[in-house]
N, C-alpha and C positions, 0 to 999 in steps of 0.2 A: 504493500500500500504506500510506503514511503516513496518508492520509485515512481509510482503513478502520480503522487502529489507533485514531485519534482518535475515530472514530464509535463503535467498540466501547467505548472508555474512557468516553465520555459516557453511553452506554446503561447501563454498569455502575455509574456513580456513584450513582444513586438507591438502588441496592440495597446499597451498600458497608457502610453502618452495620448493616443487617439481617444481612449475611453475616459480620460480624466475630466474632459469637459462635458461628458454626457451624464444624464441623470443616474443616480445610484441604482435605480431599479433595472435599467437597461444593462448596466455593467454586471449586475448579478445574473441576469438572464443569459448574457453571452458567456460568462464564466461557467454557468451551469451546463450550457450546451457543449462547450469544449470538454468539460469534465465527463459528461455522458458519452461524448465521442471517444475519448480515451478509454473509458471503461468498456464500451462496446467493442472497440478495436482489439483491446487486449483479450477480451473474452473470445472473440472470433479466432484469433491466432491460437489461443490455448486449445479450443475445441478442435481446430484443424490438425494441430500437431498431435493431440491425443488420438484422433482417429487415424492419423498416419502410423502411429506405433501399433495400432491394431491391424493395419493392412499388411504388414510385413512380418509374417510368421512362418517363413519357409523352413526354418529349422524344425518346427513342429511337424510339418509335412514329411520331412526326411526321416525323422525319428520314428514316426508312426509307420511309414511305408517300409522302412528297413526292419522294424520289429516284426511286421507281418511276413516279410520275405524270409527272415531267419527262422520263423516258425513253420515255413513251408506252406503258408496259406495262399500266397500270391507268387507270381514270377513275371518275367518279361525280359526283353532284349537289353535293357540298361540296368537291370537289378545288380548284377555283379559289379559293374563299374561304379554305380551309385553307392552301394552299401559295403562292399568289401575292398575294392581297389581305390575308392575315393577319386575316381577320374572324371566325375561330373562336377564342374566348378560353378557354384552359385555366385552371381555377380550383382547387378543392380535390381532392386525391387521395383516392379512395375505394376503391382496390384492396385486395382481400383475398388475392390470389395473384399472384406475379410474372408468370405467363404471361398474365394477363388484366388489362390496364390499364384502370382506370375513373376518370374525373374528372367533376366537375361543371363546367359551362362556360356560355358565352353565344354564341349564333349568331342573327343576324337579330333582335336584341332579344328573344330568347326564352331562358329558362333551359333548358339541355339537359344530358343525360348523354352523355359521350364514351366509347366503348368500343373498345379496340384490343388485339389479341393479339400476344404475343411468343412464338413457338413454342419457342425454345430457352431453357432456364434461363440467366440471366445470371450470370457469375462475380462473386461478391461482392468479389473482389480487383481486378477491373478498374476502371480510372479511370472516374469518372462522365461525364467529357467525352470519353471515347474514341469514335472513329467507329464507328457500328454496322456489324456484318457484314451483307453483303447476304443471307446465307442465313437471317437471322432471319425473313424473310417470303418465301415462294415463291408465285408466281402462274404455275403451270406448266400449268394446264388452263383451257380447251381449247387445243389447239395450232393453229398456223396451218394453214389449209386445211379446218378444221372448218366444215361448212355449218350454217345455222340449223336445218335439219331434224335433223341429227345432234346439235346442242346441245340441241334440244328433247327428243330421245330420251334423251340423257345425263341431263338434269334429271329427266325422268319416272322413269327407273330408280333414280336416287338417292333420290327422294322415296318410291318404293315400298319401297326397302330400309329407310328410316328411319321411315316413317309407316305402312307396310303397303299392301297392294294395294287401294286404296279407289277407288270410282267418282268421287269428287270431285277426284282428283289432276290430271286434265287441266286443270281450271279453275285450279288452283293454279299449274301450269306456265305458263299464260297470264299470270298475275299476275307471275310471276318475270320473264318476257320483257318485260312492260310496264315493270317496275321497272328492268331493265337498260337499256332505251332511255330514259334519263333526259332526254336532249335532244330527245326527241319527233321524231326525223327518220325514223321508221318503219324504222330499221335497227338491228341489234345488231352493233357493231364487236367486234373481237377483245378490245380493252381492256375494253369493257363486259362482255363474256361472262366474261373472266378475273376481273373484280371480283365479279360476282354469284355465280360459282361458288365463289370463296374465301369469300364471306359465308355461303353455304349450309353450308360445312364447320363453321361455328361453331354449337354447339348452341343457344345462346340466340337467335341470329338466326333459326334454323329455327323455334324456338318462337314468336318474335315474328311471323313470317310466318304460322304456322298459327293463331295466336290474335289476329290483327290486328283482327278484328271484335268481340272480347270487351272488355267494359268494364274489366276489372281487370288487363289487360296494358298496358304502356307502348306508345305509338305510335311507330313508326319515322318519323324526319324526313328523314334523308339519309345518304349514305355516300361514302367515297372508298376504293377498294380494299376491304380487309376491315375498315377503320375505319368505324364507324357511329355515328349520333347518334339518341338517343331523347328523348322529351319529358322535362322537368325531373325531377331525381332526387327520388323520393318520400322524405318524411321517414320516420324509423323509430326503433326503440328505441336504435340506436347509429348515428347519422348520421356520426359521426367515426371514420374508419378509424385515427386515431392512438390513441384510447383503447381500442377494442375488443380488440386483441391484448394489451394490458397488464393487463387485469382478468380475474380468475378468473370462470368462468361463474356461480358462486353469487353473487358480489358484483354481477355485472352484472344478475342477475335482481332482486336487492333494489333496486338503484338504478333499475331500470326502473319499479318500483312507486312510488318516490318522485318520479321526474322525468318519468314518462310522462304521457300525457293523462289527464284526469278519467275516472272510470269510464263515464259515459254515452257519451263519445267512443270509449272502448275497445269498448263494446258495438256502436257503429255500425261500427267497423273490423272487428270480429269477424263481423258480418252480411255485410260485403263479402267476407271471407275464405271464409265458407261458400258464398257465391254463386260464388266462384272455383272451389271444389271441384266445384260443379255444372257449371261451364263446361268443366272438364277431363274430365268423364265423358261419353263418347259424343258428342263434338262433330263438327263437319263433317269434321275430319281425324283422327278416331279418338280413342282414350282416352289420357290422359297421366297419369304417376305423379309425385307429389312425392317426391323421393328425398333431400331434406335439409330437414326440417320444423323450422325454428328461428325464434325471434323476430327474428333478423337479417333475415329475408325478409319480415317484416310491415311493409310500407311504407304510407304514406297521404298524401293530398294536404292542401292547406291547409284544406279543408273536411271533413277526416277521412273521405274516401272511400278504401276500401282499394285499394292498387296493389301488385302483387307486385314487391318490390324487386330480386329477382334470379331469373332463369329458368334459370340455369346448371344447377341440379340438378333441373329438371323434365324428364322423359324420356318420349318416345313409347312406348307399349306394345310396338310392334314392336321397338324398339331394346333394351328390357329383356329381352324374350323371346329375342332373338338372342344376347344376352350370356349368358343362363342355359342355353340349349339345349345339352345334352351336357356341361355343365361338371362337372368332377370335384369331389367334396366329401367331407369326413369329418363335417361338422356344418353346421347352417344358416348359421352365420357365414361359411362359404365361399361361400354363395350370395347375396351382398350386392352390389347395384348401387348406386353412389353411397354415401351414408351410411346410409340406412335403408330401402331397397327390398330386402326380404329374402324369399327363397323357402325352402320346406322342402328338406332334403336327404334323398333316398331312400337310406338306408344299405345296403340290400340290393344295389343296383347302383352305389352311390356316385356318383350323379349328381343335379344340381339339378332340381327340378320347375319347371314353368313358371308356376305361380300364386303370387302374392305372399301372404305371411302376413297382412299388415295393409293394408287399403285406405286411400286418402287421408284419408277422413273420420275414421277412428279416430285417425290420427296428428295431425290438426288439432285434434281434441277433447282429446288429451293436452296439446297446446300451450295450448289455451284454458283448461284448468284452472288453469294458473299465471298466465295473462293476465287472466282475468275474475273468478275467485272472490275474490282479495284486493280489498277495497273494494266488493264487490257489495252492493246494498241488502239489509238483513236480511230483508225480506219475500220476497226472491227467491232468497237464497243456497241454501237447502235444495233447492228444486226445480231450480235451475240445476245444482247439484252432482250431483243424481241423474241428470239428463238427460245431463250430460257423462260421467259414469261409464258409463251405458248405451252411449253412443256409442263410448267407448274399447274396449268389448268386441267391437265388430264385427270379424270375422275372415274370412279367405278373400278370393278375388277379388270385387271389388265387384259384378260382373255376376251372381254367384251369389246375392247377397243384395240385388238391386236394389230390390225393393219396401220391404224393411226399411230399407235405406240411405236411400232417399228420404224415408221417414216420419220417421226420426230427425232428418234434416237439417231437414225442414220444421218439426218441433216446436221445435227449437232456435231457428231464425230467428223463429218466431212469438213465442216466449217473450221473446226479446231485443227484438224490435220493439215488442211490447206495452208494454214498460217505458219506451221512449224516444219512442214516437209521440206526436204532439200536444204536443211540447216543442221547445225551441230546438235540441235535439240531433238531431232528425229532419230 
């Protein structure tokens, strides 16, 4: 409190002469406002740093995973390097929620991203070095006695529930079983089955598996239990998880314009983002929705090729429809999956409808207005603005406006590519 009083005194000093000639009541009000501002600012910083300490608990993940591995409950292609040889190096904490631990790291001389889930929220008052509870991670399925045939059926039914009843799913099940047999002994042990089943419960892993052949999703490199490694962390507007929670969104957007890539590089990244929208639409394993469209997810490689930084909020169409089906509502806000996958509310029957109000492309174009228009070449700005505004007006389920959707997307890509083609930026 002494420090806060001194800070308030110092902040008031420059104004003291100007305030001397003012009524006492006004001086008191201004002093009170400054005092309240100092208290509010100090409290916000304290809360943000407290939450940051909660975000970075990678050591808990490693202890729990390695405990399960040594007991023979789980296995995986990186277990030995992680738990016995200590060849997986944990580096910068990139977590945005306590339940999903994300770190940059190094494995086999490659830059990787390490991802591990903590199912229970950790108590902020618990000691950081306290032993983790075994219940933090459960590998309870399949059970002993499950045959490979039963496990195959289990996996197929799970994929049907989450991706829809698609003719391509048996091939995806085959890939899951091949991945489970990481030691290539033509058998799937109980530990291998438990590990791959736990991985499938993680939304991002399911998306990585479904989009593994797509250019703009990170490639899976290995796993141990439900901890998994993907190729190196894409760069992004806010690579540091330390700064992101501490800055207001408006200030973050301004700094992105100052500190982000040059405009032609942003155009190249935007082309990749538009291609990713195409990849999500009617792919081999169905349609996917982007349910949190923010600059934080716009990642890119060292050569400015777009990579989706986080797939946590990308959801299969079947999952979103299941969430909305029969859901009670009073307004459209009640029919929201994730952050911005919103469906209309039928107020007569007070139930959510199944079709989303805004397709992926419209949400991406809203994002690109802030990302591309500032700093755009003068000769391009008017046409680019017009096309982006047209794009943001797309509404209804994308399949209902498929031709228009494809035409708008194609025009945008062509406009951007024409500007940077035959230059060093292409």
